[in-house]
N, C-alpha and C positions, 0 to 999 in steps of 0.2 A: 805282379803276384800270381802264383799258380796254385789253384785249388782243385779239388775233385768236384765240389758243388758250390755254386754261387746262388744265393737267394736274394731276390729284390723285395724288400718290405719286411720290417720287423714288427708286424702286428701279430694278432693271435695265430694265424695260420703259418706265417713265416717263422716265428720263433719256435713253434711246436715242431715244424718240419726240420728246422736246423738241428735241434737237439736229437731228434730221432735219427737223422742221417749220421750225425757225429757219433752216436752210440754204436753205430755199425762200423766205426773206424774211418769214416770219410773226413777229409780235410774240408771244412765248411767255412765260407765267408758269408756273413749276413749283412746286407747293405741297406741302410735306412736314410732317407732324406731329411727326416726330422731330427730334433735335438735329443729325443728320448724314445726308447722302444715302447710299444703298447699304449700309445696315447688314446686310442679309441676304447681300449679296455679300461683305462683310468676313469673315463667319464661315463662309462656304461652303468646301467642299473642304478642311476642316482648316486654313483660313486661306490656302489657295492657289488657291481658286476654280476649280472644274471648269467652265470657261466654255462648252464646247460638246462635241459628240461627233461623230466621223467617220461614224457609222452612222445619221444621221437618216433616219427612215422613219415612215410613218403608223402602222404596227403597234407603234411604241414609245410611243404616246400613248393614254391612256384618255379617252373622251368618249362622249356619246350619239351623236355623229357624228365618229368619228376622222378622217375624210377632210377635215373642215372646216379643219384646221390646214395641210393641204398647200399651199394657195394661197400663204399667207405664207411657209411654210418653203421653197418652191421659188423664190420671187422674191428672198428674202434668205436665202442658204444658210449653212451652217457655214463654207464656204470664204470667203464674203464677210466673215464676222466675223473669221476667222483673218487675213485680209488687213488688217483694221483693227488687230488686235493686233500684227501684224508691223510695220505702219507706225508704231505707237507705240513700237516698240523693246522690246516686252515678250517676254522669252524664255519658251518653254513646252516641255512634253514630253507625249508620249502615255504614259499609265500602263497601263491594261488596258482591253480591250473598247472601244477607240476613245475613251476619256476623255482630254480635254486639260486640263492644269493649268498654271498659272504656275510657272516655276522658282522665282520669288521669292515675292511676296505677293499676295493678293487685292486689297490696297490699290492695286496697280498698275492693275487694271481700273477701280477707282473713280476713280483719278486721271485715267485716260484719258477716262472719261465726263465727269468734272467739267471737264476742259480743253475738251472739245467744247462743253459748255454755255457756258463763258466765251468761247470763240472765236466762237460763233455768236450771242452776245448774249442768251441766255436769262436771265430773271430768276428766281432761286431764293429762295423763302421757306421758311425752316426754322422749327421750333417754332410752326407755324401751324395752329390748329384751324378746322374748318369747322362752322358751326352751321346753315346753311340753303342750299339750292340751289333755284332756281326758273327757269322759262323766262320769257323776256322778248322783246319785239319785236326786240331786238338779239342775241338768242341765249340766254345764260344769265346769271343774277345769282347770285353766290356770296358768301354772307356769311361772312367769316373773322375771326379774332381780330386781323388786321392791317388790317381794313377791307373795304369792299364791292368786289367785282371783277365787271366785265362782260366776257363773252367770247363771241365768235361761235361758237366750237367748244369743247366740253368733252370731255376724255379722262380716263377713270377707269382708273387704273393702280395702285390702292392695295392690290393683292394679296389674299390670303385671310385665314384665321383662324390660320394656323400661326405658332407661336412668339410668343405674346402679349407676352412680355417685350421683343421687338424692336419692339413698337408695332402688331402686327396687331390689327385691330378688327372686320373684316367690314363696314366702311363701304361698300365697293363694291357689296355685295349689296343694302344698304338703298337706295342710289341707283338701282340697277336696278329694284327693286320700286316705288320712288316713281314712276318713269316707266312703270310697267306692264309691265316686261319679266319673263319667266319666269326663275326660278333653279332649276337642278338641285340637289337635296339635297346639302349639303356634309358632308364627313367627313374625318378626318385621313388623310393618305397618306404613304408612305415613312416608316413609324413602327414602333418596336419593338412586339412583341406580348407580351401579359401572360397569366398563367394564374391560375386559381382557387387558393386556398390549399392545398387537398388535393392538387392536381396539382403545385403549386410546391414544397411542403415537401421531397420527395425530390430535387428538382432543385437546390436551393439550394447544396449542396456543389460543384456544377459551375460556379457563377458565375465568370466570367473565362476559361473554356475556349473556345477558338475552333478550328474545323475548317473545311477546305475541302470542301464537299459540295454539296448542293442542297436546295431547299425547293419543294414543289409544292402547289397548291390547285386542285382540279378538273383541267383540262387544261393549266394554266399552270405552268411550272417555271422556276426560275432556278438556274443552276449558279455559285454564288459562295460566299464564306465566310459562316459563321454563328457567332454568339457567344451563349453562355449567360450570362444576367444574373440579378441578384437578383429581378427581376420576371418573367422569362420568357426570350424570345429576341430577339436583335438581330443586327447584321451585315448586309452588303449583300444577301444572298439573302432574308433575312427582311424587310428594308425593302421590297424589290421586291415580294414576294408580299403584303405588307400592303395594297397598293393593290387587289388582286384578292379578298382574303379578306373574308368577311362573318360577322357574329356567328352562332355555332352551327355553322359549318363546321369540318371537320377539315383539318389540314395534314399532309403527308407529309414527313418529314425524312430525308434521306440523309446519313449521317455520313462516308461514305468515297468520295464521288465516283464515278468510273467503274470502280473496281476490283471484282472478284468476290469478296465476302467468303466465300461458301459454298465456292468452289474453294480459297481461301486456307486456310480452316479444315480442309478435308479433307486438303490437302497437309501442313499442320502436324501433323495426327493421324498421318499416315504417317511423318513425319520425327521428331517429338518428342512422342509420345503421352502421355508422363508429365507434361507441363506442364498447368497449370490453364487453363481457358477464358479467364480474365481475362489471363493471361500471354500467350497467343496474340493476343488482341484488342489488347493494349497495343503490339503491333508495328505496328498500323495506326491506333490511336486513342490519344489522351492517356490516361494510366494511370487517372485518376479516372473518366473516361468508360467505359473498358473494364470497370472494376469495376461501374459502374452497369448496364451492359448485361448483364453476368453476373447481377447481382442480379435485374433485372426479367425475365430469361429463365427464372428458377427452376431453372436447370441447375447441378448441382454435380458434383464429381469431375473426373478428368483427361480430356483430349481422347480418349484411347484408349477411354474408357467410353461415348462418345457415338455415337449412330446418325447416319446421314445426315439423317434427318428432324429430329433435334434440332439439328444444325448448320445446317440450312436455316432452322429457326425463329430461331436466333440471327442468321443472315445477314439475315433479314427485318427484325429490329429495327435492324440496322445501316443497311440500305438503304431501309427503308420504315417508320420509326417513326411511328405514327399519334398525333398530338397534337391536342388541342382547346383553342385559346386562348379566353380568356373576354373579351378586349378588347384595347385598345392603350394606349399611354402618352398618347394624345390629342394635342391641338394643342400642348401644352407642348413636345413634342420632335419633332412631325411636321415633316418638311422641306417638305411641300406640303399644299395643301388640294384634295381631290378635289371634283368638282362645280363649280358656279358659274353664271355667266350663261349661259343656254341659247344654244347656237350657232345654233339656228333663228331667234333674234331678231336675228342679226348678219349683215352682209355679209362674206363670207370674204375679199374682196379689200381692203376698206377698214377692217374692224372697226367700222363704223358701225351703230348700231341702226336696223333697217329702219323702225321705227315712230316714231322720234324723230330727225329730221334734225339733224346737228350734235353728236350724243352718241356717243361711242366707248368701247369697253371693250377693254383689252389685258392680256396677261400672265396671271398666276395667277388673277385674278378671273373669267376666262372658264372654261367647262367644257372645258378642255384640260389634261391632266396628263401629264407625261412620266415615263419611267422614271428611276431613279437614274442619274447618270452624265453630266450636262451637257445633257440633253434639255430640261429646264425653262428653263435659261438661253437655249438657242437659241430656244425659243418666245417668250421675252421679247424677244430681239433682233428676231426675225422679225415678230412681231405689232406691236411698237413701230415698226419700220421701215414696215410696211404703212400704219399709221394716220398716220405722219409724212409720207407722200407724199400723203395724202388731205385732211388737215385744212386 
């Protein structure tokens, strides 16, 4: 089969790029190893697809060059994608922190993208394995389980290593390395953090407890919910900080958001000095968590018996609980893959490899990783759009 453009990976970036290229009159083949397109879209956002964010900005992306993403993000913005969603008749709502979700199902976004493929004449091959890629005088020769494909341009949109059960393989990095492009070390991102058994044992009774607070690592902090699990910590604040955390580092957990626990405890001591510390804490924390804080503080007796210094110590555990994760749950549950194809190797306007004319990389396979909350989908749309205008 001979085409103008072959795209590997029918996820968010690949499908969007394919339709954009086909609108410009290109013959496009979209190759997907899985049985259906857009599988990660389908499971995203609790099945409702957090498809973009109103607050797109360079500082919401991790990369060796965070400004690389700006060219694509500014030329195809969140407002441009919202207009596509509106035109498709998909109802949506803003949840928190600028996050936009479908009112109905993530399948509506997939249906919109698949309709674009059909309307623009893109050929979609599912359940198709790739065994070899080579450059040829005509561009690229791609050996697939459905036969040989010759394409003038090749777009790699097959994502990262996250969620292997959804078909993630790391193929995109192998293709980059085959053509001599640098790849920034990859690791799981937006992933729950885990603890060593000795730290985890006393925390296990807290599994299932969620609080709205914050988690910090170094100078980075996220004010969102966190959840105690049987393995460690999860919830939006923890997933966010996981992209910044490195093995061996401590994290600071604030269990009570912006309230002043020290002032609260002193006030309670004056008003109800006979109550136990855990009883006072249970007014601002779930009861099991209040008991745990009392236990690790080492303080016994009624509030009336406690000095200001002791109450400050307890408040420190509430607002700045120092914890050392041992690792993460890994690619099995990671929402994204950090690292990827080095942005120094790519043209920011077109996503084309500088050293390999006709070869493009878009979406998660590139060393651009957004925060939780629709940022990674917007990068998929924007980078897919940019390459779609260039191929």
